[in-house]
N, C-alpha and C positions, 0 to 999 in steps of 0.2 A: 641288118637289124636284130639284134637279139631278143627273140620271142617272149624270153624268162626274165629279162629286165625286172620288171615289175611282179615277179612272181612272188606270193607272200613269204615273208621268213617262216621257217619252222619255229614251233616254240622252243623255249630254252630246252625242257624236257626231251623233247626229241633231239635233237642237236648234240646232245650230250648221251643219249641212250647207249650204255655200254656195247661193245662191239667183241668182247671177248669174256671169257668167265671171269677173270682176274679183274675186269673193271666193275663188276656187280658190288655194289654197296649194300652190307647187311648180308642177312640170311646165311652166317657162316656155319650155322648148325645142321645145314645140307651142301653147303659150297665149299667148305673149308677142306684141308688136308684128311683124306680118309673118310669124307662125307658122302651119302649116297649119291647125289647128283654129281658131286665133283667124280666120283668113281664111273657112274655110267657115262658121261660125257667123256671123260678122257680114254675108255674103253671103245669109245663108239660104239656100245651097244644100248641102244635107249628102249625103255620100256615106255608104256602109256602110264600117264600119272596125272593127278589132280591137284591143283597149287590153289591151296585155302587160306585165305587172309585177306587184312583188309585194302582197301583201295592204296595204289601207289606204292607197292613195295615190291613190285618186280614181277608181277605175273608174265606179261606180255613179253617183258625182256628175256625171260627164262624160256619162254616158248619159241622164240627167236633164237637164241643161242642153242636150245636141242639140236634144231635144224641145222644151224651152222656147223655145229661140232662133229654132225655126223654125214655134213656135205648131202643134206636131203632136201628136197622141194620142200615149200613151206607154204601152207594155207591158211589163212586167219578169217574165221567168221566169227559174229558176234550173236548170240542165242538171241539178243534182244530185237536184231532186225532179222536175221535170218530164219527161215523155213526149211520145210523136207526140199523144196526146189533147190534150195543152197546147197543143204547136205548132198543131194544125188549130182549136183555140178562139180562140187569139191570131191566126191568119189570119182568121177568121170576124168577129172583133172588130174587125180594122183595115179589113175589107170593109164591115162597119156604118159605122164612122167615115167611110170616104170616101163611102159611098152618103147617108149621113144629114146630115154638116156638110161634107164636101168637104173633110174633114182626112186629111193623109198621117199614116203610123205610124211612129212610132220602136220597133223591138222591142230591147228591151235582154235579151241570155242571159248571165247570170252564170257563171262558170266553164264555158265554152263548148266547152273540149275534153273535157268529160264525156259530152257527146252522141256516139253512135255513130256511122258512117258513115249509115245508114240516116235517123238525125234529124237530122242535117246536110243528107242531101239533101233532105229533107222543105220546108227553108226555101229553097231554090234557086230555084224557078220563081218565087216570089214577091217575091224579092231582085230576080230578073233582071227580072219586072214593072213594077218601082217601088212595088208595095202597100208591100214594107216596106222601111225604110232600117234595116238590121242594125248596132247596135253589139254586139259580145261583149267580154266580160272573161275573161281567162283569166292564170295564174298560170303557166301551161306554156307552152313554145316553140310558137308556133303553126305553125312549118313541120313539128313531130314531131305535131301533136296535130289540127291542123285539114284536112280534106281538101282537095286542090288544087282542085278546082271552086268551093268557097268562100271559099278563097283568093284565087281569080282576080278575084271579085268585090268585094272588100274590101281597104282598105289597111290596113297594121298600124302601128301608133304604139307605140313602147316608154315606159311609165312607169317613173320612176326612185324609189326610196326617197326620203324626206323628208331633209333634212338638219337639224341641229341649229337654226339660226336659223329654219329652214320651223316645226319643231316649235313652238319659241317664238312665233311667230305665232299657231298654234291656241290655245297657253296663254294669250295677251292676249285672243285673241278670246273664251276661256270664262272670262274671269273673273267676269264679271258674273253667272255662272249656279253659281258656287262658294260660296254662301252667306256670303260676306263673309271666306272663308279665301283666303290667299294661300300660294303654295310658294317657300322661299327657293332661292338658287341652287344649295345640294348637293342640294335635293330635286329639283328641274328636271333636274339632271344625272343623276341617278340613274335619273329616270323616261324620260328621253330614251335611255337607255343600255338601259334595259329593253325599250323599243319597237324599238329597231332600224329606224328608219326608217319604221315603221306608225303613221301618223296616228291611226287610229282605236283601236288599242291603247294609245295614248300619252293620247289623251283618256279611256278606259277608266281608267287608271290616275291619272291626275290627279282625276277623279270620285271614284274609291276614296279616296285620300288625303284628300281635301277633305273629303269625307263623315266619316271616320273623326275628322279633326280638329275638326270640328265638333261631332261628338259627344263629343270630350273637351274641350271647351270652350277650343280653341286657334283664333286669329286667324292664326297662320302656322305652317305646317308644315314642321319642319326635315328636313333630310336623315336624319337618325338614326329620326325618327319614320315618314318615307316608308317606309324601311327595314322598319321592324316591323311597318307596317300592310298590305305588299305580300310578294308572295312572286317573287324574279328568276323571270322569265318568261324561256323558252329563244328564244335568237334564231332569227332566221328560218333554217328549215333543215327543207326537205320531203324525208323519206325517201326517197321515190319519185318526187321531181321534178327540176326541172332545177339546183336548189341544191345538190343532193346531188352531183351529177356536175361540176358547175364546180368545185365546191371540191376533190373528189376529184382533178380535172384540175389544178387548181393545187398542189396537194400532189405529185401525181406530177411535174409539171414542175420544183418546186422540187428535188426529188430527183434528176431527172436533171441538173439545173443545178449540182448540187453545192453549193447554198445551204442549209445546216445550220437557220440562225435562221428564213427562211422556211419551210421545211419543218416547222419545230417550231411555226411561227405556225400553219399550216392544219391540222395536226394537232390543237394545240388549239381551233381554231373548229370544227372538226368534232365535236368530243369535245363542246366547250360547246353545242353547236346541237342535242344529242342523237342525235348519228352514231353508228353502229355501230362499235365499235373493231375487230370480228372483220373488217368488210369493209374497213378500213384496212390490216388486215396481209395480208390477201389481195392487194391493191393492191400491198404491198410486196415480198410472196413473188415476185408477177408481174416487178415491178420488177427484181428482183434478177437475173433471168434475161435481160428484154430490155434491160435499158440497162446492167449490168455484167457478165453473163456470165462469161466464163473470164478476163477482166483480173483478177477476183477470187473463186474460187469459195465462199469463206468468207459473203460476202453472202449467199448462199441460204441456207446453214443459218443464219446469224444471224436470218434473217428467219423462217424456220421456228421457231426456238426463240423468238423473241419471240411469235409466235402461241401457240404451246403454252403460254408463260408467261402470258399473258393469259387462256387458257381455263381456266389453273389458279387463277389469282389474283384475276381480275375487276377492277373499278375499285376504288380507286384506285392501287392497289400495280400490278395489270399494266401500267398506263397507262405506268410506268419502263421496262420491257422494251421498250415500241413506240418509246419515246423513245429508248433506247439504241440500237436497230435504225436509227431514222430517221438520227442523226448518223453512224453507220458507212456507210449506204446512199450517204448525200449527198456524202461524203469518199473512197469508194471509187474506184477507177480505173474510167473507163466504157468499156464495149464493147457495140456492138448487133451485133457480127459474127455471133454463133450466130442472131440473130433474122433478120437479115437474108439469111442461108444458109438458115435455114428456110423463110420467104416464097419464097425462089428455088425450093427443091425443091417445095414445094407447087403452086407453079405451074407449072412444067416437067412434074410428074406428071399435072396436069390437063389441060392440052392435049397431051400425049403420048399416044400409044396403050399398049394392055397388052401390054407387050414380055415374052415368056419369060421364065422366070429360067436362066441359064446353065446348060449339064447341070455343070460342074466345081461348081458351089455347092449343087447339090441332094443332099439325103440320101439315102441309099440302104440302107434298112431290108430290103428283099425281095430275094433272087436276081436275079429278073428286072430289077429296077432296074440292079443293077451290071452284069449282061451288057450292058445298053441304054447303059453308060458315066456313069452318072451317079454323081458325085464321083471321076470317074477321074482327071482331072487337078487337083484341089484340093490345095492345098501347105499343109501344116499349119505356122503361122507360129512355133511354139514350136521347131520343129526346123529353121529357117532361122538364118542368122547375123543376130545383132541382134533375132531373134525378129521378123523382117519378110521377106515373101517378095517380095523386089523383084521388080515387073514384072509379077506376078498382078494381074487384072482383076476387078472385082467387080461391074461396072455389066452390064446387058444388052448383047447386042451392038449393036453400031450408035451408043452412047452412049460418047463421049470424055469424060473427066475435066473437069466442068464448072469448077471449083475455084470453089465458092459460098462457101465457108466461107474469109475473109479476115482471120485474125488481125490485130489492130492493134499499135500499138508503146507499150501501155501494160500495165502489171502484170504478170502472170503470161504473158499472151496474147505478150510477147514472147518468152519461153522457147518457147512452142507454135508461133510463126512461124518459129522456129528450127529445131524439130524437123521441123515439117513441109516444111520446104524442103531439109533433109538428106534425108527420107525420098523426095522429088521426085526430088532427084538421084541416088539409088539406084536408082529407077524408070527414070531415063532411061540410066543406064549400063546396065542391065540388056536394054533393048530396044536397045543400039548392037549392030549385027551383029558377031558375033566374028569378027576375023582370021584 
């Protein structure tokens, strides 16, 4: 009796995993003629490297092929599940392979960004000695998640999402495994959209649709059938990773750049990918002060109102309030004068000493304080002409007015600039010696 008759069939993505470099779909900027990994694999001289890119674009495959191309021992561990014990075991296995067969070892660490500093440090001496050629796979920016000592010993290569024509190549390679079922153009377009450049997700969806079609007695799966036999999969969006911050950055820059259509696009992308609308609302509130400021103070109120409306309504109704605020903020006059002034004030205070509060600005709740002159020379602005105590100083002694806040010539700040210049002229007149 064949003990493996009832063994589960490997997933389609595993069945057609490339066995040679020429079978790899995509990443031609690294694998094409004369490109870095093609040259390294061809020369059979590997260096440690980290593959950075989204899921399903070939990180594990390239790790396997690195070992195959150099006839090396291959060990794969996942940083999600592995600990220092697993690293030690991998090192022992690598040493055994070297002693027994004279083989070097390629250690593939999937999701290497999940290793903490101690775990990453445990690899260093063995990468340094050459016992291990490290191939790391990560969906997070290596510069943020991998320690500098390890980065200095490994080259970083960026992998790209698969394009539609590359997903088409995967489909054509998968056809012999689809039980005689084919997918029409509409079905393929739908699944390519769902996969969002993730080859593994695409193949899983193709397999799911083909299996459903075979069970229904169909030889061709239409777009309508594919839609009914799958559920729309969220696009690539990691709530705690780089993609989140890249999209939020693109959203913010579109607002700052006064491009409402682009800002709405990124808002839709974030929400479509499962992003938190409240985080988007917080970004708009911050942007209203940072990039619009006093050029249009209504922008801050509108952003706050949109955030509150979303909290009350949720999706999808609350999304309209966000869209309303987005279109207003993008077309509002822009000014970062308050933002610049605040940063300058913080920088000054950080490097300056702790100067005492001038006596005339101190309150005097006790008799002794009054006798010491606290508040004695303070001039109450409301008792002065124009409610302005011209010539009164409010900085500690020794600090001249630094003029941090410089209103722009846009929006309401035009009026604020005129007011500020007028007040400065009153100060200048008050400081002139009397004849």
